[in-house]
Steps between C-alpha positions, in 0.01 A plus 500: 500500500861487428725435802768755371796307628788722638796361327649336188499126582831460320720786596304621798483859377229711671183542280294769646125503413569760225805330351484527122752215473304233682388203304250221590390169366142379513569357844643825628861390511671829510833597341678822383510567122878449505471146637216424267698615194851375585469214723156349448457593126112551568469151647351465853721264691186360675225465238687555176274781387605846392488835684320823475557841659333499845227753528545797725238524768372848556616675825168622590129398483379721208142389564433577866221242517743229421785361720769505231857631477822417691357655820229237507679214318859517595779311312630171633793490743615137475810492283534202274786303334488218247477152635727380216876516474661726246607201297147347505359849390747523208428148382116561511547837314730341234242222453203716412612855427482445127118456523292810505305527823164427329644157396650386826 
């Protein structure tokens, strides 16, 4: 199950569980759509992969026999930030942004 990280790892914007502008890579690195589009250019600074919209977890368990929904599986609370400097991220992005995500 996805961790649903609480913030954009670049600008620290809050990304609530129902945030339509949350983006994730295949390793769950989480960024806001604005940072993905304008700073990262769809390149994850960690793995180099692309981003997709983060799914929105249902607020309630719609099947009573299953322990699903935010009430049973709350979002993560640990805020994250990149482990790389802005200059390192910019160089990484510039190096591979011309490649489509499926060719990185």
